[in-house]
C-alpha positions in Angstrom: -14.4 5.2 22.6 -14.9 5.4 18.9 -12.5 4.2 16.2 -12.0 6.7 13.4 -12.7 5.3 9.9 -11.9 7.6 7.0 -14.4 8.1 4.3 -13.4 8.0 0.6 -14.0 11.8 0.4 -11.8 12.5 3.4 -8.6 11.0 1.9 -6.1 13.6 0.8 -3.7 12.2 -1.8 -0.3 13.7 -2.6 2.1 13.1 -5.5 5.7 12.2 -4.7 8.8 11.8 -6.9 11.5 9.3 -5.8 14.9 9.4 -7.5 16.1 5.8 -7.4 19.6 6.6 -8.7 22.3 4.9 -6.5 19.7 3.5 -4.1 19.3 -0.1 -3.2 16.6 -1.8 -5.2 14.7 -3.7 -2.5 14.8 -0.8 0.0 13.3 1.6 -2.5 10.6 -1.0 -3.4 9.6 -1.6 0.2 9.4 2.1 1.2 7.4 3.0 -2.0 5.0 0.1 -1.3 4.5 1.4 2.2 3.6 4.9 0.8 1.3 3.4 -1.8 -0.6 1.6 1.0 -0.8 4.8 3.1 1.2 3.4 6.1 3.0 6.8 6.4 -0.3 8.5 7.3 -2.2 8.6 10.7 -5.4 7.7 8.8 -4.0 4.3 7.6 -6.7 1.7 7.4 -5.8 -1.8 6.2 -9.1 -2.3 4.2 -9.0 1.0 2.3 -6.7 2.6 -0.2 -5.4 5.6 1.7 -2.0 5.9 -0.1 -0.4 8.5 -2.2 0.8 8.6 -5.8 4.5 7.8 -6.3 6.6 8.5 -9.4 9.9 6.7 -9.6 12.6 8.1 -11.9 16.0 6.7 -12.8 14.8 3.1 -12.3 17.6 1.9 -14.5 20.3 3.2 -12.1 19.3 1.2 -9.0 22.0 -0.8 -7.1 21.8 -4.4 -6.1 23.7 -5.8 -3.1 25.6 -9.0 -3.3 25.6 -11.2 -6.3 21.9 -10.8 -7.0 22.4 -9.3 -10.5 23.6 -12.7 -11.8 22.0 -15.1 -9.3 18.5 -13.7 -9.2 16.1 -14.9 -11.9 12.6 -13.9 -12.9 10.5 -16.8 -14.3 7.4 -17.0 -16.5 5.7 -19.8 -18.3 4.3 -19.9 -21.8 1.7 -22.4 -20.9 3.2 -25.1 -23.1 5.1 -28.2 -21.9 8.7 -27.2 -21.3 7.8 -23.5 -21.6 9.5 -22.2 -18.5 11.5 -19.0 -19.3 14.1 -17.6 -17.0 15.6 -14.1 -17.2 18.5 -12.9 -15.1 18.1 -9.8 -13.2 21.0 -8.1 -15.0 19.3 -8.7 -18.4 16.0 -7.5 -17.0 17.4 -4.3 -15.7 19.1 -3.6 -19.0 16.0 -4.3 -21.1 13.0 -3.4 -18.9 14.0 -1.6 -15.7 10.5 -0.2 -15.2 9.1 -3.8 -15.2 11.6 -5.0 -12.6 10.8 -2.1 -10.2 7.0 -2.4 -10.8 6.9 -6.1 -10.2 8.9 -5.9 -7.0 6.6 -3.2 -5.6 3.3 -4.7 -6.7 4.4 -8.0 -5.1 4.5 -6.2 -1.8 0.9 -4.9 -2.1 -2.2 -6.7 -1.1 -3.6 -9.1 -3.7 -7.1 -8.5 -5.2 -9.0 -5.3 -6.1 -7.5 -3.3 -3.2 -3.9 -4.0 -4.3 -4.8 -3.3 -8.0 -6.1 0.1 -7.1 -2.9 0.8 -5.1 -0.8 -0.3 -8.0 -2.5 2.1 -10.4 -1.0 5.0 -8.4 2.6 3.9 -9.2 4.4 5.4 -12.2 7.9 4.1 -13.0 10.3 5.7 -15.5 13.8 4.5 -16.6 15.1 8.0 -17.1 15.0 11.3 -15.2 11.9 12.6 -17.1 8.3 12.0 -16.2 4.9 13.0 -17.6 3.1 14.0 -14.4 4.5 17.6 -14.1 1.1 19.2 -13.9 0.4 17.4 -10.6 3.3 19.3 -9.0 4.8 16.3 -7.2 7.0 16.8 -4.1 10.5 15.3 -4.1 10.7 12.5 -1.5 14.0 11.5 0.1 13.8 7.8 1.2 15.4 6.7 4.4 18.7 5.1 3.8 19.2 2.5 6.6 22.6 1.2 7.5 22.6 -2.6 7.9 25.5 -3.8 10.0 27.4 -0.6 9.5 28.2 -1.4 5.8 26.9 1.9 4.4 
């Protein structure tokens, strides 16, 4: 028996457009991270970048479940004493929705050079327009899972 290992030249990459309008934030992020890694392909290899390109549009119109809009915070530190800054998720979605989506997805990718090469294939836009029209991306419908019959 031999295990198939794809070569870099054998990898076929596609372009997908995901419309995030009305979709749950975390579910969009986890499914897009899986596509960026290439887990939707039979040639998936953990130590190689076999994923596809993903364009997310309408990132400002995602939905959060529960009270996460007000209770979830993003933190960063200025490097000075007492320099911890906190931003609520509601404020972050209003000011930089692209950053919120990108950070959630990149956090689900591997760390190091492999994850950085996967993150370069992600394009996030707040509105419905995107620049990669020449690549002729396919529209991708994400799976909407019902948790506990709530949807």
